[in-house]
N, C-alpha and C positions, 0 to 999 in steps of 0.2 A: 139260692145263693150262687153267685158267680165266683169262680176261682180264676184269678189272673196271674199269669207268670210274666214278669217283666219289671225292670227297675224304673223308679220314678223319673229318672233323668232321660229316659228314652223318649224321643219325640213321638214315635209311633205308639208307645204305651200311653203317652199323654192324650193322644186323640181318643183312645178307647176310654181312659179313665175320666176324661172330661164328660163324655157322653154318659157314662155310668152315673156320674155325679148329677148331671142335669136330669136324668131320668129317675133319680132317687132309688137306685137299686142297691141291694145289699151285696157286699163282695168281700173276698179275702184275697189279698195280693201278696205274691212272693217275689222278693228281689232276685232277679235272674239276669245274666248278661253283663258284659263289660267287666268291671272289677269284681263283681259278685260271682261270675262263672255260672256253672250249672246248665248252660245251654248246649253243651256237647256230650251230655250223659245219654246213655241208651234210653232212659226213661223220657227225657225231654225230646230226643230225636224221634221217638215213637209218636209223639204228639205233633211235632213239626220237623220234618226231615231237613228243612232249610237251616235249622238251628238258630232261628231268629225269634225275637220277642216283638209283640206280645203273642201269647197263647191264652185263650179263654175257654173255660168249660162252664156251661150253664147247667148246674145240677149234675145229673148223671149223663148228660148229653155228650156228644163227641167233641174232641178238642177242635177249636177253630183258630186259624191263623190268618195273617194279612189284615192289617188294621182297618182298612176301609170295608173289607168284607165283614169283619166283626161288627163294625159300626152299622152297616146295613141290617145285619141280623138283629142287633139290639133295638134299632129303630123300628124294624118291622114287627118284632115281637112285643116290645114294651112301649114304643113311642105312640103318641097320639097327634092328630092334626093340631096345629100347623107344623109341628116338628117333623112329622113324617105322615103325610096325607094317605088316606086309604084309596083315593081315586088315582089311578095310574097317570092320568093327564095332569093332575095337580102335583103329583110326586115327581114327575119327569124333570121339571126345571130344577128342583132341588138336587136330584141325583146328577143332573148335567153340570151344575155349578160346583158340586162336590168333586166330580171327576176333573173339571177344569182346574180347581184349586190343587188337587193332588199332582196332576201332570205338568202344570205350568208354574204354580207358585211354590209348592213344597220342593219340587225337583230343582228349581232354580235358586232355592235358598239353602237347602241342607248341605249339599256338597260344595257348590261354587262359592258360598259365602260363609256359612257357619263353620265348616271344616277348615276353610282357609284362614279364618280369624281365631275362633275359640280353640280349635284343635290343632293349631300350628304355632310353633314358637315364634315370638315376634321377629326374631332375626331371620327366620326362614319364610316369612310371609311375602307373597307376591302382590304388592300393592296395586300394580297395574291390572292384574287379573281380577283382584277383588273389586276395583272400581268398575271394570267392565261388567262383572257379574251383578253388581248393584244396579247398574243402569239397565241390564237385561231384565232383572226382576222388576224394576220400576215400570217397565212397559206393561206388565201384567197388573201391577198394583194400580196403575192409572185406570185400567179397565174396571177394577173394583171401586176405585174412587168415583167413577161416573155413576155406578149403581148406588153406592152408599150416599151420594149426594141427593138421591131421589127417594130413598127409603132407609129405615133404621138398620136393616140387616141385609145380607147378601141377596136373599130372595124374598123380600117383602118386609113387613113390619114386625115379624117375630123371629126368634132364633130357630134355625132349622139345622138339619144334618150338614148342610153345606157350610154353615158357619163353623161347625166343629172342625171340619177339615181345614178351611181357610184360616180361621182365627187362631188355630193351635200354634202357628209359627210366629205370631205377632209379638209375643213377649220377648223372644230371643232377638227378633228383628229390631225391636226398639231398645233392647238392652246392649247390643253389641256396639263397639266404638267404630261405627261406620257413618259415612255421609248418607243422609236420607233426603229424598225430594220432599217438598212441601205439599202434603196431601191432607188438607184439613178434614175432609169427610172421613178418611181412613183413620185419622187421629181421633176424631170424635167416636168413631165406631170402636176403636181399641179401648177408649175410656169406658164405653158401655160394657165391653167384655170384662174389663178388670173390676167392674162393680159386681160381677156375678160370683157368688161364693164358690161354685164348682170350678170356675176358671182360676180363681186365686189359689185354690187348694191343689189342683191337678196340673195346671199349666205354668203358673208362675213359680216354678221350682228352681232352686239354686242349682246351677250346673257346674260349679267349681271343680267337681271331680272329673269333668271331661276336659278341662282346660290344660293346655300344654304351655310350658314356659311361664 
């Protein structure tokens, strides 16, 4: 049994929970962070001195933090090919594109776009900065578009760990009131993700509690 500390509306928690759902793992999750609090207690800080969610404990194992590190742990322990190949040479492209998504896509969406739109009152939004951020993100999404025009998922014809990292932001990206470039392969890919029960349950989560204004 996995124990997860972290609220459903945390994008980092969603990365972990989507993977748990895809892998069919039993879990117990506790709402921690944001309006739920609990992430500044001595007990929580003993598990993660950063005071951030998610934290995951697998049975009686040590607490794990940092969403992508947790994801690799879950994939390595419970995943099977093609989600997480045993051959390092086959696994490397998946890990590579997962890191690419974390460093280029998630980083250029969460703060520059999501915070400036959903977590900023309409009267305080910097529309020029948002437009610039959307175009910056679009440069990386076009890289994904090129790949997704050639195969169904980011690294081939099956869902992998790389899709968990990359696809986790697409619900909010498509839900926000922003201008988006026409990327038909990405749109079709997003449609495939929304057809997955684990994605609908753990990623397509109402985030009204985070909105400002």
